[in-house]
C-alpha positions as CSV (number, residue, x, y, z in Angstrom):
1,M,0.0,0.2,-0.2
2,D,1.2,3.5,-0.5
3,A,2.4,5.9,2.2
4,V,-0.2,8.5,2.6
5,D,1.3,11.7,3.1
6,V,-1.0,13.1,6.1
7,T,1.2,16.4,6.3
8,S,-1.4,17.7,3.3
9,L,-4.5,16.4,5.1
10,Q,-6.9,17.9,7.8
11,P,-5.8,15.7,11.2
12,F,-8.2,13.4,12.9
13,E,-8.9,15.9,15.2
14,A,-10.5,18.2,12.5
15,I,-13.0,15.5,11.5
16,P,-16.1,16.4,12.6
17,E,-17.9,15.3,15.6
18,I,-21.2,13.7,16.4
19,V,-22.6,13.5,20.2
20,V,-25.9,11.2,20.4
21,P,-28.0,13.4,23.5
22,P,-28.9,11.2,26.3
23,D,-32.8,12.0,25.1
24,A,-31.8,10.0,22.3
25,R,-30.3,7.3,23.2
26,R,-33.1,4.9,22.9
27,N,-32.4,5.7,19.2
28,P,-29.5,6.0,18.4
29,V,-29.9,4.7,15.1
30,A,-32.5,7.3,14.0
31,Y,-30.3,10.2,15.5
32,L,-27.1,9.0,14.0
33,L,-29.1,8.5,10.7
34,H,-30.3,12.4,10.4
35,A,-26.9,13.4,11.9
36,A,-25.3,11.5,9.0
37,V,-27.6,13.4,6.2
38,T,-26.5,16.5,7.5
39,A,-22.7,15.9,8.5
40,E,-21.9,14.2,5.6
41,P,-19.4,13.3,3.9
42,I,-17.7,12.7,7.1
43,F,-17.9,12.5,11.0
44,R,-16.6,10.6,13.7
45,R,-18.6,10.2,16.9
46,R,-16.4,8.8,20.3
47,T,-18.0,5.0,20.8
48,P,-19.6,4.9,24.5
49,P,-17.1,3.4,27.0
50,R,-19.0,0.3,27.3
51,Q,-18.2,-0.5,23.7
52,V,-14.8,0.7,23.8
53,S,-13.2,-2.5,23.5
54,R,-15.0,-3.6,20.5
55,Y,-14.9,-0.5,18.5
56,G,-12.0,1.2,19.7
57,P,-12.3,4.9,21.3
58,W,-13.8,6.5,18.2
59,Q,-16.0,5.5,15.1
60,V,-15.7,7.0,11.6
61,Y,-18.8,7.5,9.3
62,L,-18.3,8.1,6.2
63,V,-21.8,9.2,3.9
64,G,-22.5,9.6,0.0
65,P,-22.1,8.0,-3.3
66,A,-18.1,9.0,-3.2
67,A,-17.8,7.4,0.0
68,N,-20.2,4.6,-1.3
69,R,-17.3,4.2,-4.6
70,F,-14.5,5.3,-2.3
71,V,-15.0,2.1,0.2
72,L,-16.3,-0.4,-1.7
73,H,-14.6,-0.1,-5.2
74,T,-11.9,2.6,-6.2
75,H,-10.1,1.7,-2.4
76,R,-11.7,-1.3,-1.1
77,H,-7.9,-2.6,-0.9
78,L,-7.4,0.0,2.1
79,F,-10.2,-1.3,4.4
80,A,-10.4,-4.7,6.0
81,H,-13.6,-6.4,6.0
82,R,-12.4,-8.5,9.0
83,Q,-11.6,-5.6,11.7
84,G,-15.1,-4.3,10.7
85,W,-17.7,-7.6,11.1
86,Q,-16.1,-9.1,13.7
87,A,-16.7,-6.2,16.0
88,F,-19.8,-6.4,15.0
89,F,-20.8,-9.7,15.5
90,G,-19.1,-9.7,18.8
91,G,-16.7,-12.6,18.0
92,V,-20.3,-15.3,17.7
93,W,-19.4,-16.8,14.0
94,N,-16.5,-19.1,13.6
95,E,-14.5,-17.9,10.1
96,N,-16.8,-17.1,7.3
97,L,-17.1,-15.3,3.9
98,L,-18.0,-11.6,5.5
99,Y,-14.1,-11.7,7.7
100,L,-12.3,-12.4,4.4
101,D,-10.1,-10.2,2.4
102,G,-8.4,-10.0,-1.1
103,A,-7.4,-13.4,-2.7
104,A,-8.8,-15.7,0.1
105,H,-12.1,-13.8,-0.1
106,A,-12.1,-14.0,-4.2
107,A,-11.1,-18.1,-3.5
108,H,-13.9,-19.2,-1.2
109,R,-16.8,-16.6,-3.3
110,R,-15.8,-18.8,-6.4
111,I,-17.2,-21.7,-4.8
112,M,-20.4,-20.5,-3.2
113,A,-21.2,-18.4,-6.0
114,P,-23.2,-20.8,-8.3
115,A,-25.5,-21.3,-6.3
116,F,-27.1,-18.0,-6.7
117,T,-26.9,-17.9,-10.1
118,A,-30.0,-17.7,-12.8
119,A,-29.4,-21.5,-13.6
120,D,-30.2,-22.4,-9.8
121,M,-32.6,-19.7,-9.0
122,G,-35.8,-21.6,-10.4
123,A,-35.0,-24.7,-8.1
124,H,-34.4,-22.3,-5.3
125,L,-38.2,-20.1,-6.6
126,A,-39.7,-23.8,-6.2
127,V,-38.7,-24.5,-2.7
128,M,-39.7,-20.8,-1.8
129,Q,-43.1,-21.6,-2.9
130,R,-43.7,-24.1,-1.0
131,V,-42.3,-22.8,2.5
132,I,-44.0,-19.8,1.2
133,G,-47.4,-21.5,1.1
134,R,-46.9,-23.8,3.9
135,R,-46.2,-20.6,6.3
136,T,-49.2,-17.8,4.8
137,A,-51.6,-20.3,4.8
138,A,-53.3,-19.6,8.5
139,W,-52.6,-16.0,8.2
140,G,-56.4,-14.8,7.0
141,E,-57.2,-16.7,10.5
142,E,-55.5,-14.7,12.9
143,A,-56.1,-11.7,14.2
144,A,-53.1,-10.2,13.9
145,V,-49.7,-11.2,12.2
146,E,-46.5,-10.5,13.5
147,V,-44.8,-10.0,10.4
148,R,-41.6,-9.2,11.4
149,L,-41.3,-12.5,13.6
150,A,-43.5,-14.6,10.7
151,T,-41.2,-13.1,8.0
152,R,-38.1,-14.2,10.0
153,D,-39.2,-17.7,10.5
154,L,-40.1,-17.8,6.5
155,A,-36.9,-16.6,5.1
156,F,-35.0,-19.1,7.7
157,D,-36.7,-21.8,6.0
158,V,-36.5,-21.1,3.0
159,V,-32.6,-20.1,2.8
160,A,-32.1,-23.2,5.2
161,E,-34.2,-25.8,2.8
162,A,-33.1,-23.9,-0.7
163,L,-29.4,-23.4,-0.5
164,L,-28.5,-26.2,2.4
165,G,-31.3,-28.9,2.0
166,F,-31.9,-29.3,5.8
167,A,-34.9,-31.0,6.7
168,P,-37.2,-31.8,8.2
169,A,-39.4,-29.2,9.5
170,A,-38.3,-30.1,13.3
171,R,-34.3,-29.9,12.6
172,V,-34.6,-26.5,11.4
173,R,-36.5,-24.9,14.1
174,A,-33.9,-26.7,16.4
175,L,-31.5,-24.6,14.6
176,H,-33.6,-21.5,14.7
177,A,-33.7,-21.4,18.1
178,A,-30.0,-22.3,18.6
179,R,-28.8,-19.2,16.4
180,D,-31.4,-17.1,18.4
181,T,-30.0,-18.2,21.9
182,L,-26.3,-17.5,20.6
183,C,-27.2,-14.0,19.2
184,R,-29.3,-12.8,22.5
185,N,-26.3,-13.2,24.1
186,P,-27.4,-11.8,27.6
187,Y,-23.9,-10.9,28.9
188,P,-22.0,-7.3,28.4
189,Y,-19.8,-7.8,25.3
190,G,-16.2,-8.8,27.0
191,K,-16.8,-10.2,29.8
192,A,-15.8,-13.8,31.3
193,A,-19.8,-14.9,30.7
194,Y,-19.8,-13.2,27.3
195,W,-17.0,-15.2,25.8
196,R,-18.7,-18.9,27.9
197,H,-22.3,-18.1,26.7
198,I,-20.3,-18.0,23.1
199,A,-18.8,-20.6,23.3
200,A,-21.0,-22.8,24.4
201,Q,-24.0,-21.7,22.1
202,R,-21.9,-22.0,19.1
203,A,-21.0,-25.0,20.2
204,H,-24.6,-26.7,20.4
205,L,-25.5,-25.1,16.9
206,N,-22.2,-26.7,15.7
207,E,-23.4,-30.1,16.6
208,L,-26.9,-29.5,15.2
209,L,-25.1,-28.2,12.0
210,Q,-23.1,-31.8,12.0
211,A,-26.3,-33.7,12.5
212,A,-28.0,-31.9,9.5
213,I,-24.7,-31.8,7.4
214,A,-24.3,-35.8,7.6
215,T,-27.7,-36.4,6.6
216,R,-27.2,-34.2,3.4
217,E,-23.8,-35.8,2.5
218,A,-25.4,-39.3,2.7
219,H,-28.1,-37.8,0.1
220,A,-25.5,-36.4,-2.1
221,A,-27.4,-33.4,-3.2
222,P,-26.0,-31.2,-6.2
223,D,-27.0,-27.9,-4.0
224,L,-24.4,-25.4,-2.2
225,L,-24.1,-27.6,0.9
226,A,-22.9,-29.9,-1.4
227,R,-20.9,-27.9,-3.5
228,M,-19.0,-26.7,-0.5
229,A,-18.4,-30.0,1.7
230,A,-17.0,-31.2,-1.9
231,A,-14.4,-27.9,-1.6
232,R,-13.7,-28.7,1.9
233,D,-12.8,-32.2,1.4
234,D,-10.7,-31.3,-1.9
235,P,-6.8,-31.7,-0.8
236,A,-5.7,-28.9,-2.6
237,G,-8.7,-27.1,-2.0
238,V,-8.9,-23.4,0.0
239,L,-11.6,-24.3,2.6
240,D,-11.0,-25.9,5.6
241,A,-13.5,-27.2,8.2
242,D,-13.8,-24.2,10.3
243,H,-15.0,-21.9,7.0
244,F,-16.8,-24.6,6.3
245,L,-19.3,-24.3,8.9
246,G,-18.7,-20.6,9.5
247,H,-19.7,-20.1,6.0
248,I,-23.2,-22.3,7.0
249,Q,-23.6,-19.8,9.8
250,V,-23.4,-16.9,8.0
251,L,-25.6,-17.8,4.9
252,L,-28.3,-19.0,7.7
253,E,-27.9,-15.5,9.4
254,A,-27.5,-12.8,6.8
255,G,-29.4,-15.2,4.2
256,H,-32.3,-14.5,6.4
257,T,-32.8,-11.6,8.2
258,T,-32.1,-9.0,5.6
259,T,-34.6,-10.5,3.7
260,M,-37.2,-10.5,6.7
261,D,-36.5,-6.8,7.3
262,T,-37.2,-5.8,3.6
263,A,-39.6,-8.0,3.3
264,T,-41.1,-6.7,6.6
265,W,-41.3,-3.1,5.4
266,V,-42.9,-4.1,2.1
267,L,-45.9,-5.5,4.0
268,G,-45.9,-2.4,6.1
269,L,-46.0,-0.1,3.3
270,L,-48.7,-1.6,1.4
271,A,-50.9,-1.8,4.3
272,T,-50.5,1.8,5.0
273,H,-50.2,3.2,1.3
274,P,-53.8,1.1,-0.3
275,T,-53.3,2.6,-3.7
276,E,-49.9,1.2,-3.9
277,Q,-50.9,-2.3,-2.7
278,A,-54.3,-1.7,-5.4
279,R,-51.3,-1.4,-7.8
280,V,-49.6,-4.3,-6.9
281,R,-52.1,-6.7,-7.4
282,A,-53.1,-5.3,-10.6
283,E,-49.9,-6.4,-12.1
284,V,-49.3,-9.5,-10.6
285,A,-52.5,-10.6,-11.7
286,A,-52.0,-8.8,-15.1
287,V,-48.7,-10.7,-15.6
288,L,-49.9,-14.2,-13.9
289,A,-52.7,-13.7,-16.8
290,D,-49.9,-13.5,-19.4
291,H,-48.1,-16.0,-18.2
292,A,-50.7,-19.0,-18.0
293,G,-51.1,-18.4,-13.9
294,A,-47.8,-19.7,-13.5
295,L,-45.1,-17.5,-10.6
296,N,-41.8,-18.8,-12.4
297,L,-39.0,-16.3,-13.0
298,P,-40.0,-14.8,-16.0
299,A,-43.5,-14.2,-14.8
300,L,-41.3,-12.4,-11.2
301,K,-39.1,-10.6,-13.8
302,A,-42.2,-8.6,-15.7
303,M,-43.4,-7.1,-12.3
304,N,-41.7,-3.8,-12.3
305,V,-44.4,-1.9,-10.3
306,L,-43.9,-4.7,-7.2
307,G,-39.6,-4.2,-8.2
308,H,-40.2,-0.6,-7.0
309,V,-41.7,-0.9,-4.4
310,I,-38.9,-3.2,-2.8
311,D,-36.6,-1.6,-4.1
312,E,-37.9,1.7,-2.1
313,A,-38.5,-0.3,1.2
314,G,-35.3,-1.0,0.7
315,R,-34.4,2.6,0.1
316,L,-36.0,4.4,2.8
317,R,-35.2,1.2,5.4
318,T,-31.7,-0.4,4.4
319,P,-31.5,-3.2,5.9
320,V,-27.6,-3.3,6.7
321,D,-27.6,0.3,7.2
322,T,-24.0,0.5,7.7
323,A,-21.1,-1.6,6.3
324,P,-18.5,-1.4,8.7
325,R,-14.5,-2.1,8.0
326,G,-11.0,-1.1,9.6
327,A,-8.5,1.0,8.4
328,L,-5.5,-0.8,7.1
329,T,-3.3,1.9,6.4
330,D,-3.6,6.2,7.2
331,I,-6.6,6.6,4.9
332,P,-7.2,10.3,3.2
333,F,-10.5,11.1,2.6
334,A,-12.6,13.9,2.0
335,G,-9.2,16.4,2.8
336,Y,-8.9,14.5,6.2
337,H,-6.8,11.7,7.6
338,I,-8.5,9.1,8.9
339,P,-5.7,6.3,11.0
340,Q,-4.7,2.8,10.6
341,G,-7.2,0.9,12.8
342,T,-9.7,3.6,13.2
343,F,-13.4,1.4,12.8
344,V,-14.9,3.2,10.0
345,R,-18.6,2.9,9.3
346,L,-19.6,3.4,5.9
347,H,-23.8,4.6,6.4
348,L,-25.3,3.3,3.6
349,G,-29.0,4.2,5.0
350,A,-27.8,7.9,4.6
351,T,-27.1,8.1,1.6
352,H,-30.9,7.0,0.4
353,R,-31.7,10.2,2.4
354,L,-29.7,12.5,0.8
355,P,-31.8,15.3,-1.7
356,A,-28.9,15.5,-4.0
357,V,-29.2,11.9,-4.5
358,F,-32.8,11.3,-4.0
359,T,-36.0,13.8,-5.0
360,D,-38.1,14.2,-1.7
361,P,-35.5,11.4,0.0
362,T,-38.5,11.2,3.2
363,R,-41.1,10.2,1.2
364,F,-42.5,6.5,0.2
365,D,-42.3,7.1,-4.0
366,P,-41.7,3.7,-6.1
367,D,-42.2,6.0,-9.0
368,R,-38.9,7.5,-8.9
369,F,-37.5,3.9,-10.0
370,A,-39.5,4.2,-13.0
371,P,-38.7,5.6,-16.2
372,P,-38.2,8.1,-17.2
373,R,-37.0,9.4,-13.9
374,A,-34.9,6.1,-13.4
375,E,-33.7,8.7,-10.4
376,Q,-30.7,5.3,-9.4
377,R,-29.2,5.7,-12.0
378,R,-28.6,9.2,-12.2
379,T,-26.0,9.1,-9.3
380,P,-23.5,6.1,-9.3
381,Y,-23.1,4.3,-5.8
382,G,-26.1,6.2,-4.9
383,L,-28.6,3.0,-4.4
384,V,-26.4,0.5,-2.2
385,T,-29.3,-1.5,-0.4
386,F,-26.9,-4.6,-1.4
387,G,-23.7,-2.8,-1.1
388,G,-21.7,-2.4,-4.5
389,G,-18.5,-3.1,-6.2
390,P,-16.8,-6.5,-6.5
391,R,-18.1,-7.7,-3.1
392,I,-21.6,-6.6,-3.9
393,C,-24.2,-9.1,-1.5
394,I,-23.7,-12.5,-3.3
395,G,-27.1,-13.2,-2.3
396,M,-29.1,-10.0,-3.7
397,Q,-30.8,-11.9,-6.4
398,F,-31.9,-15.1,-4.2
399,A,-33.3,-12.3,-1.4
400,Q,-35.1,-9.7,-4.7
401,V,-36.9,-13.3,-5.9
402,E,-37.5,-14.9,-2.5
403,I,-39.8,-11.0,-1.7
404,K,-41.1,-10.8,-4.7
405,A,-42.7,-14.4,-4.7
406,L,-43.8,-13.8,-0.9
407,V,-45.6,-10.1,-1.7
408,A,-46.7,-11.6,-5.1
409,H,-48.6,-14.6,-3.6
410,L,-49.9,-12.4,-0.5
411,V,-51.6,-10.3,-2.9
412,Q,-53.0,-12.6,-4.8
413,H,-55.0,-14.1,-1.5
414,Y,-55.4,-11.4,0.7
415,R,-55.7,-7.3,1.5
416,I,-53.2,-6.4,4.1
417,D,-54.8,-4.3,6.4
418,P,-53.0,-2.0,9.1
419,I,-54.2,-2.6,12.6
420,P,-55.7,0.6,14.0
421,G,-53.7,1.2,17.6
422,L,-51.2,-1.1,16.9
423,T,-49.4,-0.4,13.4
424,P,-47.8,2.6,13.1
425,P,-49.0,5.0,10.1
426,N,-45.5,5.7,9.3
427,V,-43.6,2.8,9.0
428,Y,-40.7,4.0,6.7
429,D,-39.5,7.0,9.3
430,P,-36.6,5.3,11.4
431,A,-36.6,9.0,12.6
432,D,-39.6,8.9,14.7
433,P,-38.8,9.1,18.3
434,D,-41.8,7.0,19.0
435,D,-40.1,4.7,16.4
436,S,-41.0,0.5,17.8
437,L,-40.8,-1.3,14.8
438,P,-37.5,-3.1,15.2
439,R,-39.6,-5.0,17.7
440,G,-42.5,-5.7,15.6
441,L,-45.3,-4.3,13.1
442,P,-48.2,-6.3,12.9
443,L,-50.9,-6.5,10.3
444,R,-53.7,-7.8,9.0
445,F,-54.6,-10.4,6.4
446,V,-57.9,-10.5,4.6
447,R,-58.4,-13.5,2.5
448,L,-59.5,-12.2,-1.2
449,H,-61.8,-15.3,-1.8
450,G,-63.6,-18.2,0.1
């Protein structure tokens, strides 16, 4: 890496500092989102004392399309994913794709990438439709569906079965419960009890995974698990047993949480915007009529209105709000010096709220993505729901197909209604000081036929 002449830069101490006031600490994400929109392209925040061992004394936030291009593409070699994601996850997972950089990451990604191409997506869609039908069949009989929890369970089932072939349902539920227990650590980070909990619960999850893996290997199914198992067993390969388990752990984690988040907001937005819901329902009916009633990949691709709603939900409620990195060397950005070792957060969600990038950015407006406006095209690296550059989310197409299939199925069978007094009227504003949406979103599903 080339040395940086820091004498030509503003010192680290000159980077604008943001202080989260006491009355904003119950929703610091909202406060920092609005601060980022105001303070772009760079600011710093002093790490709360209880998190210093995790992130260091300071965290630097980079904001905007230029920052996205800098971190995700042109200068990505200056940033470490390992330092960022390991701190973010608190040491929960085995070695995995998120922690790798450079040639090692490229080698591991090549093993996994074929499972996410169009060639395999048709088989994945068949699994998605089975899970969606099973999981949503009784929603019309429930007075309220907690869609955040419901889509969480649905998305976990999909990734477990479609990518890894895990079955039966009881085994998948046990894996999900073990994952929840591991992630919901009741102890302060860094304390001895924290690490004991992590070690014990991760060992339990890995035992369950090993049992599920042994069953799948006996069937030699041509899914992602089989590909990774072959790479693990190749004496000349790069995939060892630790990474093998870690990739499975993160596939289950990342493969369902981001899908859960976006699907939740799509359903909430359609419930609170009935005109848009009617447009989506009409489009789904028209497209299915053109495809002999088959909800296949060509039909999903033709659902442009629904695609714009999903894009707008991802813009307003970015599933990965900040992408964590570590500075591998002294880094110059926007005239400032970011010292080696600094914990850096690329604030993707704030980019999506910049007026210079999106017109009236706090408004729910799916047509901003339709021609002739196509606002996502006028500013490169302005829409980064799934990241960008060479390491754009490997499961992006998988998630998009799953969300489209879910919503298309639901609008055919249900009218999606808000519940007075329970469903917040503005489900896309994370800056709302009374925002309780991370804890849930209740909706009612009224059956349309029979």
